[in-house]
TORVEXZA-638924 format. One record per residue: x, y, z of N, C-alpha, C, O in turn; residue in three letters. Coordinates in steps of 0.001 Angstrom, whole numbers. Atoms other than C-alpha are relative to their C-alpha. Layout:
# residues N
<site <X, Y, Z>, <X, Y, Z>, <X, Y, Z>, <X, Y, Z>, "ala">,
...
This chain:
# residues 238
<site <564, 1529, 282>, <100768, 49245, 131069>, <392, -1060, 858>, <1540, -1053, 1301>, "met">,
<site <-339, 1073, -865>, <100666, 46150, 133107>, <480, -1342, -682>, <-277, -1984, -1410>, "ile">,
<site <-487, 1335, 554>, <102853, 43104, 132128>, <-974, -1181, 707>, <-1163, -1357, 1910>, "asn">,
<site <869, 1017, -694>, <100448, 40147, 132380>, <587, -1364, -207>, <-134, -2362, -215>, "lys">,
<site <-560, 1189, 225>, <102994, 37529, 131766>, <339, -795, 1453>, <1013, -225, 2311>, "ile">,
<site <-455, 724, -1352>, <103337, 34835, 134744>, <813, -1290, -669>, <628, -1637, -1835>, "val">,
<site <-1008, 860, 202>, <106007, 32083, 134702>, <-324, -1325, -324>, <337, -2045, -1072>, "asn">,
<site <275, 1498, 277>, <104093, 28875, 134840>, <-1661, -139, 127>, <-2317, 790, 599>, "ser">,
<site <1310, 243, -55>, <100556, 27375, 134606>, <-392, -21, 1481>, <-1526, 374, 1750>, "thr">,
<site <131, 238, -1333>, <100799, 26718, 138374>, <-295, 1394, 579>, <-1253, 1520, 1342>, "lys">,
<site <288, -1139, -390>, <101087, 30441, 138980>, <-1171, 668, -451>, <-1857, 1395, 267>, "glu">,
<site <1283, -486, 645>, <98378, 31307, 136517>, <-1336, -260, 642>, <-2241, 570, 726>, "ala">,
<site <1226, 187, -659>, <95779, 29415, 138338>, <-89, 284, 1698>, <-1088, 173, 2408>, "val">,
<site <-227, -39, -1461>, <96971, 30044, 141801>, <-1188, 542, 900>, <-1489, 49, 1987>, "ala">,
<site <1016, -979, -499>, <94155, 32603, 142628>, <-1318, -811, -119>, <-2108, -419, 740>, "gly">,
<site <1161, 606, -18>, <91228, 30313, 141853>, <-286, -828, 1288>, <371, -1780, 1711>, "ile">,
<site <617, 359, -1271>, <89296, 29642, 144903>, <-1182, -1165, 95>, <-1789, -1366, -957>, "phe">,
<site <1044, 1008, -178>, <86759, 26831, 146115>, <-1282, 719, -267>, <-1552, 1832, 185>, "asp">,
<site <1310, -595, 260>, <83420, 27446, 144842>, <-179, 1085, -1259>, <-1208, 1694, -1550>, "gly">,
<site <62, -739, 1129>, <84389, 29328, 141840>, <-618, -331, -1239>, <-730, -1529, -1503>, "ser">,
<site <722, 209, 1177>, <82580, 29737, 138522>, <978, 321, -1010>, <1520, 1426, -987>, "ser">,
<site <-883, -71, 1091>, <84738, 29226, 135484>, <-424, -387, -1418>, <-904, -1480, -1720>, "ile">,
<site <163, 250, 1359>, <84387, 29627, 131855>, <1273, -534, -717>, <2367, 21, -612>, "leu">,
<site <-1184, 608, 564>, <86621, 27386, 129850>, <-390, -131, -1627>, <-1429, -577, -2116>, "ile">,
<site <306, -152, 1716>, <86964, 27879, 125920>, <194, -1387, -392>, <562, -2281, 370>, "ser">,
<site <-218, 1195, 795>, <87073, 25160, 123354>, <-1317, -484, -678>, <-2382, -497, -61>, "gly">,
<site <1073, 690, 774>, <84795, 23617, 120700>, <603, -1438, -294>, <1435, -1632, -1179>, "phe">,
<site <-936, 1104, -81>, <85815, 20063, 121342>, <1287, 275, 330>, <1417, 1040, 1286>, "gly">,
<site <-1375, -361, -411>, <89586, 20246, 121505>, <430, 1382, -659>, <1425, 1986, -258>, "glu">,
<site <-524, -1211, 628>, <89845, 23244, 119323>, <-91, 1169, 936>, <-1186, 1654, 1218>, "ala">,
<site <-70, -1313, -976>, <90885, 26162, 121694>, <-209, -562, 1480>, <-597, 262, 2309>, "gly">,
<site <157, 267, -1273>, <90759, 23860, 124920>, <1312, 190, 627>, <2314, -350, 157>, "ser">,
<site <-1234, -269, -763>, <93347, 25172, 127502>, <276, -1214, 639>, <-49, -1236, 1826>, "pro">,
<site <-284, 1320, -936>, <94480, 21489, 128564>, <950, 396, 1181>, <690, 50, 2333>, "ile">,
<site <-1082, -254, -831>, <97545, 22826, 130277>, <-502, 742, 1193>, <-128, 411, 2318>, "glu">,
<site <725, -820, -1017>, <95596, 25247, 132319>, <-910, -1047, 1028>, <-788, -1264, 2233>, "leu">,
<site <1094, 1178, -703>, <92863, 22608, 133283>, <1002, -869, 913>, <724, -885, 2112>, "ile">,
<site <-793, 952, -474>, <95608, 20178, 134320>, <648, 535, 1240>, <877, -162, 2229>, "his">,
<site <-748, -809, -1006>, <97323, 22955, 136449>, <-980, 218, 1333>, <-642, 190, 2517>, "ala">,
<site <1160, -166, -987>, <93819, 23574, 138180>, <-190, -1432, 805>, <-480, -1463, 2001>, "leu">,
<site <27, 1194, -775>, <93791, 19832, 138995>, <868, -125, 1084>, <503, -570, 2172>, "ile">,
<site <-1039, 183, -908>, <96995, 19949, 140702>, <-129, 1091, 1122>, <266, 923, 2276>, "asp">,
<site <335, -989, -1124>, <95914, 23198, 142459>, <-1076, -268, 985>, <-1038, 264, 2095>, "gln">,
<site <828, 835, -889>, <93034, 21279, 143974>, <-1457, 909, 278>, <-2218, 449, 1130>, "gly">,
<site <1032, -660, -534>, <90205, 23949, 144179>, <-1309, -829, -378>, <-1320, -1412, -1462>, "ser">,
<site <1056, 827, -164>, <86737, 22217, 144815>, <-1342, 785, -163>, <-1391, 2012, -74>, "lys">,
<site <1390, -718, 66>, <82889, 22906, 144335>, <94, 950, -1178>, <-426, 2058, -1047>, "asn">,
<site <144, -1094, 1199>, <83437, 24643, 140839>, <-1211, -194, -742>, <-1868, -1234, -780>, "leu">,
<site <1027, 72, 1114>, <80939, 25519, 138362>, <713, 247, -1213>, <1382, 1277, -1309>, "thr">,
<site <-606, -325, 1393>, <82192, 25227, 134773>, <-985, 104, -1037>, <-1847, -731, -1310>, "ile">,
<site <692, -246, 1251>, <80750, 26802, 131876>, <808, -262, -1316>, <1819, 396, -1559>, "ile">,
<site <-739, 365, 1266>, <81890, 25320, 128551>, <-936, -547, -891>, <-2080, -878, -581>, "ser">,
<site <830, 848, 1013>, <80738, 23818, 125303>, <-293, -1450, 100>, <-1263, -1999, -423>, "asn">,
<site <361, 1555, -223>, <81036, 20215, 126369>, <572, -468, 1351>, <1210, 378, 1977>, "asn">,
<site <-276, 711, -1251>, <81782, 18118, 129376>, <1407, -765, -205>, <1683, -1562, 691>, "ala">,
<site <-1249, 666, 23>, <85229, 16800, 128248>, <-187, -1399, -775>, <-1266, -1972, -924>, "gly">,
<site <-170, 1284, 615>, <86516, 13658, 126372>, <1059, -950, 656>, <2135, -478, 1024>, "ser">,
<site <-1203, 1035, -485>, <88511, 10433, 127656>, <-71, 512, 1470>, <-1069, 874, 2094>, "gly">,
<site <-322, -99, -1285>, <90152, 10982, 130842>, <1141, 1198, 272>, <1905, 1199, 1237>, "asn">,
<site <-926, -993, -135>, <92178, 14181, 130208>, <-734, 1291, 15>, <-1956, 1207, -108>, "val">,
<site <563, -1358, 46>, <91442, 18089, 130314>, <-1251, 214, 958>, <-1136, -29, 2160>, "gly">,
<site <1292, -379, -593>, <87929, 19053, 131425>, <-494, -1186, 731>, <-902, -1143, 1892>, "leu">,
<site <498, 1314, -533>, <87002, 15334, 131846>, <886, -376, 1279>, <366, -810, 2307>, "ala">,
<site <-793, 157, -1127>, <89810, 14963, 134138>, <-222, 829, 1177>, <-173, 328, 2300>, "ala">,
<site <408, -787, -1118>, <88952, 17742, 136258>, <-1337, -379, 602>, <-1443, -133, 1804>, "leu">,
<site <1250, 580, -389>, <85384, 16263, 136680>, <367, -1101, 615>, <-6, -1211, 1783>, "ile">,
<site <-320, 1263, -608>, <86758, 12973, 137399>, <600, 130, 1264>, <408, -745, 2107>, "glu">,
<site <-566, -65, -1111>, <88722, 14279, 140049>, <-795, 679, 1286>, <-292, 1049, 2347>, "asn">,
<site <910, -595, -965>, <85652, 15608, 141902>, <26, 1315, 618>, <-387, 1656, 1726>, "arg">,
<site <63, -1327, -265>, <86319, 19098, 141635>, <-1121, 803, -522>, <-1199, 1914, 3>, "gln">,
<site <836, -475, 494>, <83469, 20108, 139720>, <-1271, -406, 572>, <-1501, -1615, 578>, "val">,
<site <1222, 223, -459>, <79903, 20458, 141346>, <-1004, 15, -954>, <-1951, -772, -941>, "lys">,
<site <1084, -296, 1187>, <78001, 21708, 138311>, <748, 385, -1247>, <1787, 1045, -1238>, "lys">,
<site <-503, -412, 1480>, <78687, 22074, 134580>, <-1279, 648, -738>, <-2410, 164, -692>, "ile">,
<site <1151, -678, 870>, <76605, 24518, 132316>, <661, -180, -1397>, <1672, 465, -1675>, "ile">,
<site <-455, 236, 1215>, <77164, 23240, 128833>, <-1304, -297, -1129>, <-2492, -457, -848>, "cys">,
<site <953, 620, 1025>, <75513, 22309, 125406>, <-54, -1258, -241>, <-1116, -1855, -414>, "ser">,
<site <-12, 1396, 457>, <76865, 19000, 124662>, <793, -805, 1206>, <2012, -939, 1104>, "phe">,
<site <-631, 689, -822>, <77576, 16964, 127851>, <439, -1314, -317>, <1320, -1819, 380>, "pro">,
<site <-236, 1115, 289>, <77714, 13852, 126198>, <543, -109, -1647>, <-82, 430, -2560>, "arg">,
<site <-441, 188, 1394>, <79869, 12826, 122961>, <240, -1499, -217>, <14, -2295, 695>, "thr">,
<site <-370, 1336, 11>, <80948, 9584, 121495>, <1242, -441, 718>, <1542, -1596, 1020>, "ala">,
<site <-1186, 567, -1055>, <84122, 9797, 123518>, <30, 524, 1330>, <1086, 640, 1952>, "ile">,
<site <158, -560, -1319>, <82908, 11195, 126615>, <-402, -1139, 726>, <-1392, -1778, 370>, "ser">,
<site <197, 1166, -1041>, <83127, 8506, 129582>, <-276, 432, 1493>, <-1019, -154, 2280>, "val">,
<site <60, -485, -1504>, <83547, 10586, 132821>, <-1436, 566, 232>, <-2220, 68, 1040>, "val">,
<site <1358, -666, -613>, <80489, 12859, 132917>, <-1101, -899, -222>, <-1837, -1000, 759>, "phe">,
<site <1329, 773, -275>, <77721, 10482, 131933>, <-97, -1001, 1009>, <-1255, -1123, 1409>, "pro">,
<site <-220, 733, -981>, <78691, 7968, 134486>, <-208, 958, 1160>, <-1238, 791, 1813>, "glu">,
<site <328, -955, -1350>, <78823, 10675, 137283>, <-1230, 492, 17>, <-1833, 552, 1088>, "met">,
<site <1372, -697, 55>, <75629, 12307, 136044>, <-1019, -1138, 332>, <-1962, -860, 1072>, "tyr">,
<site <947, 1048, -449>, <73785, 8958, 136364>, <97, -466, 1408>, <-859, -1028, 1943>, "arg">,
<site <-149, 254, -1517>, <75155, 8451, 139908>, <-507, 1181, 755>, <-549, 1098, 1983>, "lys">,
<site <371, -1288, -734>, <73876, 12046, 140782>, <1250, 530, 822>, <1250, 899, 1997>, "gly">,
<site <-1380, -595, -888>, <77569, 13123, 141603>, <341, 1216, -851>, <1478, 1683, -798>, "glu">,
<site <-313, -1314, 834>, <77327, 16162, 139169>, <-1275, 695, -489>, <-2037, 13, -1175>, "ile">,
<site <1020, -1046, 442>, <74740, 19028, 138473>, <269, 124, -1508>, <1407, -13, -1957>, "glu">,
<site <-1, -392, 1394>, <73941, 19807, 134794>, <-950, 1013, -404>, <-2136, 704, -294>, "leu">,
<site <979, -778, 617>, <72310, 22798, 133307>, <380, 210, -1461>, <1346, 862, -1857>, "glu">,
<site <3, 4, 1514>, <71669, 22272, 129487>, <-380, 1210, -618>, <-1426, 1820, -401>, "leu">,
<site <438, -1555, 810>, <71833, 25382, 127209>, <399, -349, -1350>, <1469, -862, -1676>, "val">,
<site <-332, 141, 1265>, <71465, 25265, 123739>, <1146, 796, -541>, <1383, 1869, 14>, "pro">,
<site <-1184, -547, 342>, <74525, 26237, 121869>, <97, 1522, -179>, <817, 2312, 432>, "gln">,
<site <167, -1686, 229>, <73537, 29681, 120454>, <-299, 756, 1216>, <295, 1780, 1550>, "gly">,
<site <325, -791, -1364>, <71891, 30630, 123723>, <1210, 49, 981>, <1332, 1022, 1725>, "thr">,
<site <-1115, 14, -952>, <75040, 29725, 125675>, <835, 1002, -328>, <1116, 1769, 593>, "leu">,
<site <-637, -909, 447>, <77155, 31918, 123472>, <-519, 1419, 45>, <264, 2368, 101>, "ala">,
<site <444, -1309, -220>, <74787, 34813, 123711>, <84, 201, 1255>, <622, 1279, 1507>, "glu">,
<site <-88, -337, -1230>, <74578, 34623, 127293>, <1395, 239, 596>, <1547, 918, 1611>, "arg">,
<site <-1390, -248, -301>, <78231, 34614, 127622>, <217, 1237, -498>, <554, 2055, 358>, "ile">,
<site <-54, -1313, 667>, <78410, 37615, 125213>, <-636, 1261, 758>, <-189, 2398, 910>, "arg">,
<site <816, -1090, -690>, <75774, 39382, 127079>, <667, 394, 1314>, <659, 1570, 1678>, "ala">,
<site <-838, -354, -1152>, <77830, 39210, 130231>, <1061, 797, -397>, <1279, 1685, 427>, "ala">,
<site <-1163, -735, 370>, <80694, 40752, 128636>, <-432, 1326, -655>, <369, 2260, -697>, "gly">,
<site <382, -1165, 372>, <78638, 43357, 127096>, <-1033, 794, 916>, <-1656, 1774, 509>, "ala">,
<site <697, -671, -1132>, <76812, 44367, 130250>, <-1454, 19, -134>, <-2148, 925, 328>, "gly">,
<site <1540, 230, 320>, <73350, 43117, 129141>, <-395, -1079, 952>, <107, -2200, 868>, "ile">,
<site <234, 969, -1125>, <71802, 41392, 132155>, <-863, -1156, -529>, <-801, -2224, 80>, "pro">,
<site <767, 1199, 620>, <69396, 39140, 129964>, <-754, 473, -1235>, <-974, 1636, -1573>, "ala">,
<site <741, -653, 1220>, <67513, 39018, 126839>, <-976, -1102, -323>, <-961, -2154, 317>, "phe">,
<site <926, 1026, 421>, <64751, 37118, 125098>, <157, -702, -1386>, <243, -104, -2459>, "phe">,
<site <-265, 758, 1207>, <65197, 34316, 122678>, <-1144, -1164, -236>, <-1617, -1846, 674>, "thr">,
<site <934, 973, 279>, <62774, 32083, 120813>, <416, -1387, 231>, <-479, -2218, 386>, "pro">,
<site <-496, 1250, -334>, <65077, 29023, 121430>, <-550, -641, 1314>, <-720, 130, 2259>, "thr">,
<site <506, 790, -728>, <63758, 26427, 123623>, <-1486, 141, 619>, <-1865, -415, 1650>, "ser">,
<site <1388, -13, -277>, <60100, 27446, 123676>, <-818, -1116, -8>, <-689, -1795, -1027>, "val">,
<site <770, 1314, -84>, <57726, 24616, 124549>, <711, -1252, 180>, <242, -2359, -84>, "asn">,
<site <-482, 1221, -354>, <60353, 22432, 125656>, <377, 15, 1474>, <144, 1076, 2052>, "thr">,
<site <-269, -24, -1368>, <61587, 21399, 129273>, <1029, 891, 408>, <1138, 1248, 1581>, "pro">,
<site <-1060, -1192, -403>, <64514, 23897, 129086>, <-628, 1337, 227>, <-21, 2250, 787>, "leu">,
<site <737, -1342, -441>, <61970, 26674, 129328>, <-793, -247, 1205>, <-1499, 731, 1454>, "ala">,
<site <826, 234, -1228>, <60236, 25377, 132475>, <567, 974, 1108>, <1753, 1078, 1418>, "lys">,
<site <-249, -1018, -1197>, <60095, 27991, 135264>, <613, 1291, -584>, <1043, 2087, 251>, "asp">,
<site <-572, -967, 640>, <61392, 30594, 132687>, <-1039, 1210, -310>, <-2128, 907, -797>, "lys">,
<site <998, -1014, 491>, <59590, 33872, 132093>, <-59, 84, -1444>, <1010, 32, -2052>, "glu">,
<site <290, -18, 1476>, <58118, 34100, 128506>, <-847, 1383, -255>, <-1490, 1951, 628>, "thr">,
<site <541, -1177, 640>, <56833, 37074, 126345>, <-365, -99, -1328>, <293, -841, -2057>, "arg">,
<site <348, 109, 1346>, <55195, 37479, 123238>, <281, 1405, -727>, <-125, 2497, -327>, "val">,
<site <-529, -1315, 758>, <56751, 39965, 120650>, <-462, -256, -1411>, <-61, -1224, -2058>, "phe">,
<site <213, 565, 1244>, <55137, 40127, 117485>, <-813, -1169, -497>, <-916, -1470, -1686>, "asn">,
<site <704, 1284, 272>, <53067, 37059, 117689>, <897, -1013, 320>, <476, -2163, 189>, "gly">,
<site <-896, 1232, -263>, <56116, 34991, 118700>, <475, -105, 1288>, <937, 873, 1874>, "ile">,
<site <-422, -72, -1627>, <56929, 33664, 122202>, <1390, -227, -62>, <2001, -915, -879>, "thr">,
<site <-1350, 35, -66>, <60226, 34238, 123427>, <262, -256, 1582>, <-537, 34, 2472>, "tyr">,
<site <-262, 295, -1466>, <62190, 33008, 126677>, <976, 553, 462>, <1999, 587, -222>, "val">,
<site <-771, -989, -641>, <63913, 35128, 129034>, <1308, -938, 478>, <1172, -1972, 1131>, "leu">,
<site <-1147, 577, -357>, <67584, 34122, 129455>, <974, 931, 664>, <1073, 2075, 218>, "glu">,
<site <-820, -917, -478>, <70104, 35590, 131616>, <1489, -252, -218>, <2000, -1327, -531>, "his">,
<site <-1481, -26, 563>, <73744, 36633, 131071>, <706, -1109, 1027>, <248, -1372, 2139>, "ala">,
<site <-765, 896, -940>, <76435, 34014, 132456>, <1524, 796, 282>, <2487, 846, -484>, "leu">,
<site <-1094, -646, -575>, <78942, 35916, 134374>, <1095, -1256, 643>, <652, -2392, 811>, "his">,
<site <-751, 879, -588>, <81928, 34047, 135866>, <1099, 609, 878>, <1386, 1793, 701>, "ala">,
<site <-1055, -535, -876>, <84705, 34484, 138536>, <1394, 27, -879>, <2144, 1003, -852>, "asp">,
<site <-1159, 123, 969>, <87496, 33332, 135987>, <-440, -695, -1473>, <-1439, -1341, -1790>, "phe">,
<site <-49, 850, 1355>, <88116, 32146, 132517>, <1179, -538, -68>, <2199, -95, 460>, "ser">,
<site <-1481, 427, 254>, <90629, 29790, 131259>, <-37, -122, -1626>, <-871, -838, -2182>, "leu">,
<site <151, -1, 1489>, <91280, 30323, 127525>, <1310, -256, -580>, <2358, 48, -11>, "val">,
<site <-1183, 162, 853>, <93695, 29286, 124838>, <31, 784, -1128>, <-999, 994, -1768>, "lys">,
<site <5, -845, 1199>, <94945, 31441, 122147>, <1318, -206, -707>, <2242, -726, -82>, "cys">,
<site <-1218, 328, 781>, <97631, 31262, 119447>, <1199, 928, 405>, <2307, 425, 590>, "his">,
<site <-1269, -892, -390>, <99913, 34300, 120369>, <-701, 1365, 865>, <-1772, 1946, 687>, "ala">,
<site <315, -1285, -851>, <99821, 37135, 122924>, <1148, 861, 350>, <2188, 206, 279>, "ala">,
<site <-955, -606, -430>, <102129, 39889, 124072>, <-280, 239, 1461>, <-1230, -198, 2110>, "asp">,
<site <-8, 66, -1376>, <102985, 40938, 127372>, <-1148, 982, 533>, <-1395, 995, 1739>, "lys">,
<site <1177, -757, -457>, <100131, 43296, 127693>, <-1427, -762, -56>, <-2448, -188, 323>, "tyr">,
<site <1069, 858, -34>, <97624, 40543, 127249>, <-790, 173, -1632>, <-1854, -417, -1822>, "gly">,
<site <680, 47, 1306>, <96648, 41342, 123431>, <15, -1277, -662>, <1104, -1826, -836>, "asn">,
<site <-53, 1474, 583>, <95488, 37959, 121734>, <-407, 139, -1298>, <-1142, 1017, -1749>, "leu">,
<site <683, 492, 1212>, <95038, 36473, 118504>, <3, -1516, 255>, <631, -2163, 1092>, "ile">,
<site <555, 1663, -141>, <93615, 32901, 117951>, <246, -593, -1440>, <377, 62, -2474>, "tyr">,
<site <-221, 744, 1206>, <94120, 30199, 115444>, <-1229, -584, -662>, <-1665, -1706, -404>, "asn">,
<site <1351, 476, 702>, <90994, 30015, 113176>, <-974, -269, 1050>, <-1266, 432, 2019>, "lys">,
<site <1260, 300, -783>, <88261, 28191, 114615>, <253, -127, 1564>, <-637, 78, 2390>, "thr">,
<site <-461, -123, -1539>, <90174, 27857, 118015>, <-487, 1197, 735>, <-571, 1254, 1962>, "ala">,
<site <372, -1155, -609>, <89004, 31144, 118549>, <-1278, -27, 793>, <-1361, 585, 1858>, "arg">,
<site <1380, 464, -507>, <85315, 29931, 119334>, <-485, 818, 1256>, <-885, 1976, 1131>, "asn">,
<site <664, -856, -1102>, <84211, 31013, 122806>, <1105, 931, 691>, <682, 1673, 1577>, "phe">,
<site <-1013, -736, -632>, <87761, 32729, 123811>, <-368, 1261, 269>, <-355, 1681, 1426>, "gly">,
<site <-60, -1544, -353>, <87020, 36412, 123226>, <-1218, 394, 919>, <-1128, 1281, 1768>, "pro">,
<site <1218, -342, -987>, <83423, 36409, 124892>, <262, -501, 1401>, <-184, 109, 2373>, "val">,
<site <-345, 298, -1367>, <84775, 34463, 127784>, <1040, 761, 736>, <1165, 622, 1953>, "met">,
<site <-1007, -800, -656>, <87555, 36804, 128497>, <-716, 1164, 335>, <-446, 1697, 1411>, "cys">,
<site <847, -998, -606>, <84952, 39557, 128564>, <-988, -236, 1018>, <-1331, 694, 1747>, "met">,
<site <806, 348, -1062>, <82613, 37694, 130780>, <415, -188, 1346>, <-352, -313, 2300>, "ala">,
<site <-681, 646, -1365>, <84971, 36846, 133534>, <522, 1144, 788>, <895, 2170, 219>, "ala">,
<site <-670, -1048, -893>, <86200, 38910, 136393>, <1383, -189, -127>, <2028, 844, 52>, "lys">,
<site <-1521, 338, 229>, <89741, 37399, 135787>, <57, -816, -1069>, <-647, -1826, -1037>, "ala">,
<site <-261, 737, 1128>, <90849, 36087, 132494>, <1515, -570, -18>, <2500, 154, -159>, "ser">,
<site <-1333, 813, 217>, <93736, 33390, 132413>, <101, -556, -1342>, <-816, -1265, -1756>, "ile">,
<site <-239, 200, 1268>, <95143, 32891, 129047>, <1330, -979, -134>, <2334, -625, 484>, "val">,
<site <-1192, 545, 424>, <97709, 30270, 127783>, <158, 171, -1579>, <-745, -45, -2387>, "gln">,
<site <-175, -252, 1357>, <99410, 31141, 124518>, <1106, -837, -419>, <2021, -1193, 323>, "ala">,
<site <-1088, 953, 646>, <101462, 29021, 122090>, <1140, 703, -89>, <2188, 62, -6>, "lys">,
<site <-1114, -1002, 3>, <103774, 32110, 121822>, <-223, 1242, 545>, <-1269, 1819, 245>, "gln">,
<site <-12, -1457, -230>, <104378, 35348, 123371>, <935, 916, -648>, <2160, 847, -548>, "ile">,
<site <-590, -953, 1061>, <105290, 38022, 121036>, <586, 1340, 596>, <30, 1777, 1604>, "leu">,
<site <-404, -1372, -557>, <107152, 41296, 121759>, <-1102, 1013, -542>, <-1741, 940, -1591>, "glu">,
<site <1220, -1174, 297>, <104783, 44407, 121880>, <440, 583, -1365>, <1571, 972, -1658>, "val">,
<site <-361, -633, 1290>, <104438, 45609, 118417>, <-33, -1175, -1128>, <-240, -826, -2290>, "gly">,
<site <-57, 925, 958>, <104639, 42275, 116597>, <-1257, -454, -356>, <-1418, -940, -1476>, "gln">,
<site <1526, 69, 281>, <100923, 41838, 116762>, <-701, 1145, -847>, <-880, 2251, -337>, "ile">,
<site <573, -1292, 757>, <99313, 44035, 114047>, <-1378, 502, 917>, <-2309, -269, 1151>, "asp">,
<site <1168, -488, -832>, <96797, 46064, 116140>, <-1260, -186, -685>, <-2291, -430, -58>, "pro">,
<site <1410, 418, 679>, <94168, 45577, 113351>, <-415, -1468, -55>, <-1471, -1839, -567>, "glu">,
<site <291, 1521, -105>, <94401, 41740, 113986>, <-191, -536, 1437>, <-386, -1724, 1695>, "cys">,
<site <140, 436, -1365>, <94150, 41814, 117742>, <-1348, -468, 106>, <-2130, 356, -371>, "val">,
<site <1253, 290, -340>, <90910, 39873, 118711>, <-533, 245, 1201>, <-1690, 646, 1330>, "val">,
<site <303, -450, -1442>, <90968, 40323, 122451>, <935, 902, 561>, <2039, 503, 930>, "thr">,
<site <-809, -853, -598>, <92321, 43402, 123715>, <659, -175, 1448>, <-103, -657, 2286>, "pro">,
<site <-506, 275, -1306>, <94666, 43238, 126859>, <-975, 355, 1207>, <-1078, -293, 2248>, "gly">,
<site <845, -229, -1235>, <92143, 44991, 128955>, <-785, -965, 556>, <-988, -929, 1770>, "ile">,
<site <568, 1061, -295>, <90199, 41900, 128964>, <570, -1212, 609>, <-109, -2195, 907>, "phe">,
<site <-854, 1161, -409>, <93040, 39641, 130176>, <906, 359, 1164>, <1636, 1350, 1161>, "val">,
<site <-821, -282, -1237>, <94665, 39358, 133631>, <1462, -732, 23>, <2438, -161, 509>, "asn">,
<site <-1110, 703, -211>, <97309, 36607, 133300>, <232, -755, -1516>, <-752, -1170, -2127>, "lys">,
<site <-153, 632, 936>, <99047, 35076, 130298>, <1445, -860, 162>, <2539, -356, 413>, "val">,
<site <-1151, 707, -190>, <101354, 32064, 130437>, <561, -788, -1360>, <-333, -1322, -2016>, "val">,
<site <-417, 489, 1434>, <103368, 30674, 127250>, <-62, -1698, 167>, <413, -2323, 1116>, "glu">,
<site <85, 1558, -98>, <102694, 26990, 126648>, <225, -275, -1499>, <-707, -292, -2302>, "val">,
<site <-757, 107, 1303>, <104865, 26411, 123536>, <-616, -1176, -632>, <-1145, -1004, -1730>, "ser">,
<site <274, 1269, 469>, <103966, 22734, 122993>, <-1214, -607, 454>, <-1146, -1733, 947>, "asn">,
<site <1255, 436, -509>, <100229, 22365, 123845>, <-223, -1344, -248>, <284, -1809, -1269>, "pro">,
<site <336, 1430, 238>, <98952, 18796, 124151>, <-1517, 200, -878>, <-2352, 1097, -769>, "ala">,
<site <1102, 270, 900>, <96349, 17598, 121535>, <-956, -887, 720>, <-583, -2035, 965>, "his">,
<site <831, 929, -707>, <93364, 16172, 123335>, <-500, -1271, -874>, <-796, -2346, -352>, "glu">,
<site <522, 1150, 784>, <92291, 13978, 120424>, <1282, -1241, 52>, <957, -2427, 80>, "ser">,
<site <-1326, 788, -172>, <96033, 12273, 120654>, <-120, -651, 1439>, <28, -1846, 1696>, "val">,
<site <82, 728, -1493>, <95566, 11806, 124378>, <-1081, -979, 344>, <-1014, -1865, 1197>, "leu">,
<site <1223, 726, -164>, <92242, 10393, 124089>, <193, -1404, -718>, <-146, -2479, -224>, "val">,
<site <-273, 1162, 908>, <93316, 8005, 121199>, <1057, -967, 893>, <855, -2175, 1015>, "ala">,
<site <-1053, 731, -875>, <96282, 6820, 123420>, <-609, -501, 1369>, <54, -1218, 2119>, "glu">,
<site <769, 320, -1194>, <93731, 6368, 126255>, <1063, 483, 1408>, <1231, -161, 2444>, "lys">,
<site <-653, -658, -1070>, <95952, 8605, 128421>, <-788, 265, 1266>, <-2009, 259, 1113>, "arg">,
<site <794, -512, -1159>, <94807, 9602, 132012>, <856, 1056, 599>, <2075, 933, 471>, "arg">,
<site <-602, -902, -829>, <95797, 12544, 134054>, <-341, 22, 1465>, <-1537, 23, 1755>, "tyr">,
<site <-1599, -150, 232>, <97993, 12736, 136291>, <482, -1218, -999>, <-167, -2242, -1211>, "pro">,
<site <-502, 1096, 1049>, <100091, 10713, 133749>, <679, -1095, 902>, <1356, -775, 1879>, "trp">,
<site <-825, 1211, -565>, <101411, 7278, 134895>, <1347, -145, -488>, <2052, -1072, -89>, "asn">,
């Protein structure tokens, strides 16, 4: 068995290269790997394609990565929220590309990638601009749109606890996209609030088996995005 533990977030993201596609977990702040994202800002990779549920909030986490001009394209379901300030302005200026994907379709495209399914048909987005130039077929009198699996070079995921072999458990709804993103990426990088000894995680409770994880780094006191946004913090910190 391979020990997946690395000593720092810097070491965890060291292999991410310019032009990478990256899956980033999180539903709002729940499950968002802020420390890994900030390490990626410091690492400096450019021209990234980000696949995430949203486009970040305030000036921290994913929003800070975008603000630092490291992201050329984002594929997401909610590019704008009440507390998003970076993406809307950059998009209006034509400084970032957007591929808008309905949330259920986003989750299934990622899951399909991890399951080895190249594409699938869904009725979501039929007769809307999101179906433009996509193949459609009729099954049992219902029109469906062809959607392709979403693979990525890397995933950045946050979990509650891990062991050295990369077996993961999550904190309730903070699980969200984490398990399927680990499966859909060529290399998965995970920040864990705690790293437990092998055997301390009940095998019946493991959500993501270590076979889908490449690196684990312990972040015992992770930041809370909502707190940082409320305090109007910016990254890098002043």
